[in-house]
N, C-alpha and C positions, 0 to 999 in steps of 0.2 A: 503494500500499502503503499510505498513509499516513492514522492515524485523523485527525478532527474533537476538535476540540477542543470538550471540555463545555464548559456553564456555568451555576453555582446561586448562586441568590438569597439571601440570609441575611435573617434578621429581625431588627424594630431592638428586639428585644427582649435585654438584656444577657444574663440568662441562658442562653437561646435561645439570641443572639449567642455564647457562649462552644462551649455544645455542639455546635453547629454546626459552628465553627474544627475541632473535632479533628474530625465528619466529615469535612469536608471534605479535608482532611490526608490522610484513612485514605482515601476513596476518589480521592484522586488519586493513593499510591500503586498503582498498578495493577503486575499480579506480576512485569512484563517491566522494571519499575522496582524492584520490591522485591528483585528478585534479578538480579545481575549473570554478565556472561559470563567464566569463566576467562579466566587470562595466557593473553598467546598465549605458546604452543609446537611447533617445529615440533620431527616426524620424515621422514624424508624411504625409500623406499623404490625402490628399481631392480630390475628385472628386466629379463634381455633388451633396449633398446635402449630401454624404458621406462623416465623416470621422476619418479613423484608423491610429493608434499610432501603429508605428511598437516594440520591446524591444532587443537590442541587449545582457542585458541577457538574456531575453530566447532563446535567437537563431536564434533570427531575425525573431520573430513568434510576431503573436497579440496580443495586449496586454489592448487595450480596441475601440472598435466602437462607436463613436455619426451620432446622425442624426435630422438635422437641432437643434442644441444644445443640445441633449435629450440623456443621454448615456444610451446604449441601452445592451450591453457588454461592461463587464467591469476589472480591473487588478485583480481578486481578486479569482485566480485562473490561472492555466495551461494551456494552449493555441498549437495548431497543431500538430507533429507527434507520438504517443509513443509506442513501443512496448514495451514484458515483455522478456523476456531470461532468462532462471533460471541458465546459466552458468556462471551468472554474478551475481547474486542476484536480481534480476527484471528489473524493469524500468527505457527503457533510453527511450529522445528524449525530444526537449525544456526544459523545466524547471524542467523535472520528471527526479530525477540524484538516484533516490534507488540502481539504479546495475553502471551506467556508466555517465557521463559527451557523450552529442553529441562532433563532431570532427566536426565543418565545411571546409570544403575540399575550395569552394569557396561560394561566395556571390555577388551575381551584380543588383545592382538597372538602370533602363533605366527610365526618366522619357519626356512622350512625345516625343520617338526614341533615346534618346540623355543623354550618361552615367550619371549619378549621385554619389554624394559620401553620405555614410552612415554614417553620423556623428551627433555628440550630438546636436540635435536642432533643428536638420533640418525642414521644412516644407514645402513642394510642392505642389501647388493647380496647377492639373492638369486635360486633358481629358485622357489620359493613364501614370499609371505606371505601371512596372513588375519588381517584386524580383523571381529572382530566386538562387537557391541555392544545395551546393551538401556536401554532410556530409554525416559520414557514424557513423553509430546508432549498438556499436561492428559493428560483421561481416556483417549489414546490410547497403545498401549503400541506401540514402536516396536524392532523387532529387523533389524539392519541388521549384514552379511554385505560387506567388500572382498575378494575374493581375486588376488593380485597372480602371474603365470606367465606366462613366456615373452613378453613385453610388450602383456601384456594382463592388461585390470584387469577382473574379471566384479563386479557391483551388485544381490544378492539383498534386497527390504525384504522385510515383511511387516509388516501395520501389524492391529492387534487392539485393540478399543474394551470398555473395561474394566466401563464402565459405560454408558446409552445417553446420548448425548453427540448433539449438531447437529452436519455439520462439513460445507460446503459448498463447500470444491477443494481437492486434495490435488494436487501432485508428486512423486512418488516418487524423480523425477534428474531433476536440474538440472547444468550444463556452461559454464561461463565460458570460449568459445570466444577467441580472440586476437581483434583490431581489427585483423590480418593477412589472415582467414580475405578472401574474396571472392569467391565462389563455394562457390554447394551443390548438390547432389543428393540424390533420393533412392528407391527404389524398393518399390512396394507389392505386398502378398501377393498377387497377381496380372499379381507378370511388368511392371509398366507406370512409365514412368522419370518423375519429373517432375525439377525444380532450378531456379533463378533465385543473382540477384546478390546483394552487402550491401551498402546505399547507402547505411548509417547512418540509415533511414527515420525511424527509433522506434518503428515496429510493427511487430506480434509476429499470426503469423499462423500460422491451427491448419490442420491435416492429419490425416484419417484412413486406418488401414490405410499406413503407410507401414512395412516389417518392416524398412530399415534406412536412416540416413542417413550423409551424409558435406559434409565439409567441406576448402573445400583454399586451403592461402596461396602465392602463385604465385611469391612474393618468396623463399620456402625451401622450393619444391617438396615438402612437406611438408602431409596429409591427414590428419583427425582422424578417426574410423569410430564411429558408434555402433549397435549391433544390438538387435532384442528378442529374448529368451531368452523369455521365459514372459509376457505376457498375464493381469491380474485376470479370472475367468470372471463372462460375460458383460458385461463392459467393453466399450468401444470406447476405444481407445489416441486421446488427442491426441497433436502433439507438431509442435514451432516453433519456430524462430529469431523471439530479438527482436532487434532487427537497431539495434541500439544505437551510440554510437560509439567507447565506452567498450570495450566487448563485442557480441561476437553469440553472445548465452544462449543453447544452447539446452535446452527444455523437454520432459517428458514427463509429460504428462497423465493424470488416469484418472478425467473426470465421474462423478455417484454419479444411482442410480436415483431413489435415497434419500436427502435428507438428514439424517434418522434415523440415526444408526448404534446398535443397541441393543446390547445388551449380548452380548458372542461372537462381536461380526458381525468379523472377518477378512479382506481384502485383502492377492493377496502377486507383485510383480511385480520381472522380471529385464533384465537388462540385460549387455551386454557392452561398450568399451570399448577400439580400443586406434589406434595412427598407423601413418600409410607414407610410402614417398615416389614420388616420380613428378614426372614435366617436364608442364608444363605442358599438353600437344597428349597427355597417355596419362592423367593422373591419372583418368577417371570412368574407361575398363577398367580400371585399377590396382585404384580402389577396391572394381567390382563380383569381381575378384578374390576379395581380403580381407576380402570380405561372403562370399562361397562356403566363405570355410576358417572364419569362427565359428559356428560352432553349439550348440546348447547339448550339454550332457556327457546 
Protein backbone atom coordinates (compact mmCIF):
# COMPACT_ATOMS: atom_id res chain seq x y z
CA UNK A 1 0.00 0.00 0.00
CA UNK A 2 3.01 2.24 -0.25
CA UNK A 3 3.21 4.92 -2.87
CA UNK A 4 6.25 5.36 -5.06
CA UNK A 5 8.12 8.62 -4.58
CA UNK A 6 7.84 11.11 -7.42
CA UNK A 7 10.82 12.99 -8.85
CA UNK A 8 10.81 16.58 -10.06
CA UNK A 9 13.56 18.00 -12.31
CA UNK A 10 14.27 21.69 -11.78
CA UNK A 11 15.53 23.99 -14.51
CA UNK A 12 18.67 25.98 -13.88
CA UNK A 13 17.23 29.45 -14.55
CA UNK A 14 16.99 31.27 -11.22
CA UNK A 15 13.43 32.74 -11.56
CA UNK A 16 12.07 29.42 -12.74
CA UNK A 17 13.95 27.66 -9.96
CA UNK A 18 12.21 29.79 -7.35
CA UNK A 19 8.82 29.28 -8.97
CA UNK A 20 9.31 25.55 -9.32
CA UNK A 21 10.48 25.35 -5.75
CA UNK A 22 7.08 26.62 -4.65
CA UNK A 23 5.33 24.21 -6.99
CA UNK A 24 7.36 21.29 -5.68
CA UNK A 25 6.47 22.16 -2.10
CA UNK A 26 2.79 22.34 -3.03
CA UNK A 27 2.96 19.08 -4.97
CA UNK A 28 4.67 17.23 -2.14
CA UNK A 29 1.97 18.36 0.27
CA UNK A 30 -0.39 15.52 -0.57
CA UNK A 31 -3.87 15.46 1.00
CA UNK A 32 -2.82 12.84 3.57
CA UNK A 33 0.05 15.11 4.66
CA UNK A 34 -1.91 18.35 4.56
CA UNK A 35 -4.58 16.94 6.87
CA UNK A 36 -3.78 15.06 10.05
CA UNK A 37 -5.74 12.43 11.93
CA UNK A 38 -7.48 13.56 15.12
CA UNK A 39 -5.99 13.00 18.56
CA UNK A 40 -6.50 9.53 20.07
CA UNK A 41 -9.59 8.94 22.20
CA UNK A 42 -11.09 5.62 23.23
CA UNK A 43 -14.73 4.77 23.95
CA UNK A 44 -15.72 1.30 25.16
CA UNK A 45 -19.11 -0.33 24.50
CA UNK A 46 -20.11 -3.42 26.49
CA UNK A 47 -23.11 -5.55 25.54
CA UNK A 48 -23.58 -9.07 26.78
CA UNK A 49 -20.16 -10.73 27.09
CA UNK A 50 -18.65 -8.57 24.33
CA UNK A 51 -16.52 -5.47 24.85
CA UNK A 52 -15.64 -3.28 21.87
CA UNK A 53 -13.30 -0.29 21.69
CA UNK A 54 -13.90 2.59 19.31
CA UNK A 55 -11.00 4.91 18.42
CA UNK A 56 -11.29 8.56 17.41
CA UNK A 57 -7.84 8.57 15.75
CA UNK A 58 -9.14 5.86 13.41
CA UNK A 59 -12.20 8.01 12.65
CA UNK A 60 -14.41 6.23 15.20
CA UNK A 61 -13.85 2.73 13.88
CA UNK A 62 -13.34 -0.37 15.96
CA UNK A 63 -9.84 -1.02 17.28
CA UNK A 64 -10.37 -3.93 19.70
CA UNK A 65 -12.92 -6.65 20.47
CA UNK A 66 -12.79 -8.74 23.65
CA UNK A 67 -14.99 -11.62 24.73
CA UNK A 68 -15.19 -12.60 28.40
CA UNK A 69 -11.81 -10.98 28.93
CA UNK A 70 -10.14 -12.60 25.91
CA UNK A 71 -8.78 -10.20 23.29
CA UNK A 72 -10.09 -11.60 20.01
CA UNK A 73 -9.54 -8.63 17.67
CA UNK A 74 -6.50 -6.47 18.41
CA UNK A 75 -5.33 -2.84 17.85
CA UNK A 76 -2.66 -4.00 15.42
CA UNK A 77 -4.04 -2.55 12.17
CA UNK A 78 -6.85 -0.65 10.48
CA UNK A 79 -10.55 -1.48 10.80
CA UNK A 80 -13.57 -0.03 9.04
CA UNK A 81 -14.06 0.91 5.39
CA UNK A 82 -11.32 1.84 2.92
CA UNK A 83 -11.31 2.57 -0.81
CA UNK A 84 -8.55 3.20 -3.33
CA UNK A 85 -8.81 6.22 -5.65
CA UNK A 86 -5.90 6.62 -8.13
CA UNK A 87 -6.46 10.36 -8.65
CA UNK A 88 -5.55 11.14 -5.02
CA UNK A 89 -2.73 8.63 -4.73
CA UNK A 90 -4.37 5.57 -3.18
CA UNK A 91 -6.18 4.61 0.00
CA UNK A 92 -8.60 6.71 2.01
CA UNK A 93 -10.74 5.62 4.95
CA UNK A 94 -10.20 5.15 8.68
CA UNK A 95 -6.53 4.85 9.53
CA UNK A 96 -5.52 4.51 5.87
CA UNK A 97 -4.39 7.95 4.69
CA UNK A 98 -2.06 7.25 1.76
CA UNK A 99 -4.41 9.10 -0.59
CA UNK A 100 -6.33 11.38 1.76
CA UNK A 101 -7.80 11.59 5.24
CA UNK A 102 -11.44 10.62 5.72
CA UNK A 103 -13.47 13.73 6.53
CA UNK A 104 -16.19 13.18 9.12
CA UNK A 105 -19.32 15.28 8.56
CA UNK A 106 -21.34 13.91 11.46
CA UNK A 107 -20.97 11.21 14.10
CA UNK A 108 -23.49 10.35 16.84
CA UNK A 109 -23.77 7.75 19.58
CA UNK A 110 -26.97 6.60 21.27
CA UNK A 111 -26.95 4.28 24.27
CA UNK A 112 -30.19 2.49 25.12
CA UNK A 113 -32.02 5.07 23.02
CA UNK A 114 -30.44 8.14 24.64
CA UNK A 115 -27.80 10.45 23.12
CA UNK A 116 -24.31 9.91 24.55
CA UNK A 117 -21.05 11.81 24.21
CA UNK A 118 -17.98 10.37 22.52
CA UNK A 119 -15.45 11.45 25.15
CA UNK A 120 -12.11 9.82 25.87
CA UNK A 121 -12.34 7.13 28.52
CA UNK A 122 -16.12 6.72 28.39
CA UNK A 123 -17.39 3.20 29.10
CA UNK A 124 -20.99 2.26 28.32
CA UNK A 125 -22.45 -1.02 29.62
CA UNK A 126 -25.83 -1.31 27.93
CA UNK A 127 -28.40 -3.40 26.12
CA UNK A 128 -27.90 -1.53 22.84
CA UNK A 129 -25.66 1.19 21.47
CA UNK A 130 -25.64 2.68 17.95
CA UNK A 131 -22.79 4.65 16.43
CA UNK A 132 -23.78 6.42 13.20
CA UNK A 133 -21.29 8.26 11.01
CA UNK A 134 -21.40 10.22 7.77
CA UNK A 135 -18.10 11.15 6.15
CA UNK A 136 -16.39 11.79 2.82
CA UNK A 137 -13.78 9.54 1.22
CA UNK A 138 -12.69 12.06 -1.38
CA UNK A 139 -15.71 12.14 -3.76
CA UNK A 140 -17.46 9.16 -2.16
CA UNK A 141 -19.86 9.64 0.77
CA UNK A 142 -19.65 6.97 3.46
CA UNK A 143 -22.65 6.31 5.71
CA UNK A 144 -21.82 3.69 8.32
CA UNK A 145 -23.49 2.30 11.42
CA UNK A 146 -22.26 0.09 14.23
CA UNK A 147 -25.07 -1.49 16.24
CA UNK A 148 -23.98 -3.19 19.48
CA UNK A 149 -26.64 -5.52 20.86
CA UNK A 150 -26.64 -8.67 23.03
CA UNK A 151 -23.00 -9.52 22.40
CA UNK A 152 -23.07 -8.83 18.65
CA UNK A 153 -21.91 -5.98 16.41
CA UNK A 154 -23.85 -5.30 13.23
CA UNK A 155 -21.94 -3.21 10.69
CA UNK A 156 -23.79 -1.45 7.88
CA UNK A 157 -21.97 0.48 5.14
CA UNK A 158 -23.39 2.58 2.30
CA UNK A 159 -21.06 4.26 -0.23
CA UNK A 160 -22.33 6.83 -2.75
CA UNK A 161 -20.40 8.77 -5.38
CA UNK A 162 -21.08 12.51 -5.13
CA UNK A 163 -19.23 13.14 -8.42
CA UNK A 164 -17.87 10.92 -11.18
CA UNK A 165 -14.82 9.19 -9.70
CA UNK A 166 -12.55 6.25 -10.50
CA UNK A 167 -12.41 3.68 -7.68
CA UNK A 168 -10.28 0.57 -8.10
CA UNK A 169 -10.70 -1.25 -4.76
CA UNK A 170 -13.27 -1.28 -1.94
CA UNK A 171 -12.95 -3.06 1.38
CA UNK A 172 -16.22 -2.35 3.24
CA UNK A 173 -15.18 -4.36 6.30
CA UNK A 174 -11.81 -5.13 7.90
CA UNK A 175 -11.06 -6.83 11.24
CA UNK A 176 -7.62 -7.49 12.73
CA UNK A 177 -7.98 -10.84 14.48
CA UNK A 178 -5.58 -11.86 17.22
CA UNK A 179 -2.37 -13.59 16.13
CA UNK A 180 -3.37 -16.30 18.64
CA UNK A 181 -6.06 -17.53 16.23
CA UNK A 182 -4.72 -20.75 14.73
CA UNK A 183 -7.58 -22.14 12.61
CA UNK A 184 -10.40 -20.86 10.44
CA UNK A 185 -13.46 -22.27 8.75
CA UNK A 186 -16.16 -20.98 6.39
CA UNK A 187 -19.47 -22.10 4.94
CA UNK A 188 -20.52 -21.15 1.42
CA UNK A 189 -23.99 -20.30 0.16
CA UNK A 190 -24.47 -23.87 -1.07
CA UNK A 191 -23.52 -25.21 2.39
CA UNK A 192 -20.01 -26.34 1.49
CA UNK A 193 -17.44 -26.23 4.29
CA UNK A 194 -13.86 -25.07 3.85
CA UNK A 195 -11.12 -24.21 6.30
CA UNK A 196 -7.45 -24.03 7.09
CA UNK A 197 -4.72 -23.03 9.53
CA UNK A 198 -2.86 -19.79 10.09
CA UNK A 199 0.87 -20.20 9.53
CA UNK A 200 2.03 -16.56 9.30
CA UNK A 201 2.51 -17.13 5.58
CA UNK A 202 2.18 -13.38 4.76
CA UNK A 203 -0.36 -14.36 2.07
CA UNK A 204 -3.87 -13.06 1.40
CA UNK A 205 -6.11 -15.52 -0.42
CA UNK A 206 -9.55 -14.50 -1.69
CA UNK A 207 -12.63 -16.72 -1.63
CA UNK A 208 -16.04 -16.22 -3.20
CA UNK A 209 -19.44 -17.26 -1.91
CA UNK A 210 -18.78 -17.41 1.83
CA UNK A 211 -21.93 -16.99 3.90
CA UNK A 212 -19.92 -16.83 7.11
CA UNK A 213 -16.47 -17.49 8.50
CA UNK A 214 -15.03 -18.15 11.95
CA UNK A 215 -11.54 -18.18 13.46
CA UNK A 216 -10.47 -19.95 16.65
CA UNK A 217 -7.99 -19.37 19.50
CA UNK A 218 -7.34 -22.87 20.90
CA UNK A 219 -5.31 -21.68 23.90
CA UNK A 220 -8.23 -19.53 25.05
CA UNK A 221 -11.02 -21.75 23.70
CA UNK A 222 -12.57 -18.69 22.06
CA UNK A 223 -13.84 -18.09 18.53
CA UNK A 224 -14.69 -15.08 16.34
CA UNK A 225 -17.54 -15.12 13.84
CA UNK A 226 -18.47 -12.91 10.88
CA UNK A 227 -21.63 -13.51 8.87
CA UNK A 228 -22.76 -11.71 5.73
CA UNK A 229 -26.20 -10.18 6.13
CA UNK A 230 -26.49 -8.12 2.97
CA UNK A 231 -24.31 -8.14 -0.15
CA UNK A 232 -24.27 -5.40 -2.81
CA UNK A 233 -26.58 -6.15 -5.72
CA UNK A 234 -24.84 -7.63 -8.74
CA UNK A 235 -21.45 -7.98 -7.02
CA UNK A 236 -19.78 -11.24 -5.98
CA UNK A 237 -18.38 -10.56 -2.53
CA UNK A 238 -14.90 -11.87 -1.79
CA UNK A 239 -13.59 -12.71 1.68
CA UNK A 240 -10.06 -13.50 2.77
CA UNK A 241 -7.60 -13.67 5.65
CA UNK A 242 -4.25 -11.90 5.42
CA UNK A 243 -2.02 -14.30 7.34
CA UNK A 244 0.54 -12.07 9.10
CA UNK A 245 2.56 -12.61 12.26
CA UNK A 246 1.06 -9.59 14.08
CA UNK A 247 -2.55 -10.34 13.13
CA UNK A 248 -4.76 -12.49 10.93
CA UNK A 249 -6.68 -9.77 9.16
CA UNK A 250 -10.13 -10.59 7.82
CA UNK A 251 -11.14 -8.61 4.72
CA UNK A 252 -14.47 -8.37 2.95
CA UNK A 253 -14.02 -7.05 -0.59
CA UNK A 254 -16.53 -5.95 -3.23
CA UNK A 255 -14.78 -6.17 -6.62
CA UNK A 256 -16.20 -3.67 -9.10
CA UNK A 257 -17.48 -4.34 -12.59
CA UNK A 258 -16.72 -0.76 -13.62
CA UNK A 259 -13.98 1.34 -12.06
CA UNK A 260 -15.64 4.64 -13.00
CA UNK A 261 -18.40 5.46 -10.53
CA UNK A 262 -20.83 7.94 -12.01
CA UNK A 263 -22.42 10.47 -9.69
CA UNK A 264 -25.15 8.83 -7.63
CA UNK A 265 -23.89 5.26 -7.91
CA UNK A 266 -24.07 3.52 -4.55
CA UNK A 267 -23.13 0.28 -2.84
CA UNK A 268 -24.53 -1.14 0.40
CA UNK A 269 -23.29 -4.07 2.48
CA UNK A 270 -23.91 -5.42 5.97
CA UNK A 271 -22.25 -7.98 8.25
CA UNK A 272 -22.63 -9.12 11.85
CA UNK A 273 -19.82 -10.26 14.15
CA UNK A 274 -19.80 -12.03 17.49
CA UNK A 275 -17.67 -14.36 19.59
CA UNK A 276 -18.19 -17.70 21.34
CA UNK A 277 -16.57 -20.26 23.61
CA UNK A 278 -15.91 -23.89 22.66
CA UNK A 279 -13.44 -26.66 23.34
CA UNK A 280 -10.90 -27.43 20.59
CA UNK A 281 -12.65 -30.64 19.56
CA UNK A 282 -16.06 -28.97 19.30
CA UNK A 283 -15.38 -25.45 18.04
CA UNK A 284 -16.53 -26.06 14.47
CA UNK A 285 -19.96 -27.48 15.42
CA UNK A 286 -20.27 -24.62 17.92
CA UNK A 287 -19.48 -22.11 15.16
CA UNK A 288 -22.20 -23.62 12.97
CA UNK A 289 -24.70 -23.28 15.79
CA UNK A 290 -23.74 -19.65 16.43
CA UNK A 291 -23.96 -18.83 12.71
CA UNK A 292 -27.46 -20.30 12.52
CA UNK A 293 -28.58 -17.80 15.14
CA UNK A 294 -27.24 -14.76 13.27
CA UNK A 295 -29.83 -13.68 10.73
CA UNK A 296 -30.81 -10.39 9.15
CA UNK A 297 -33.62 -8.50 10.85
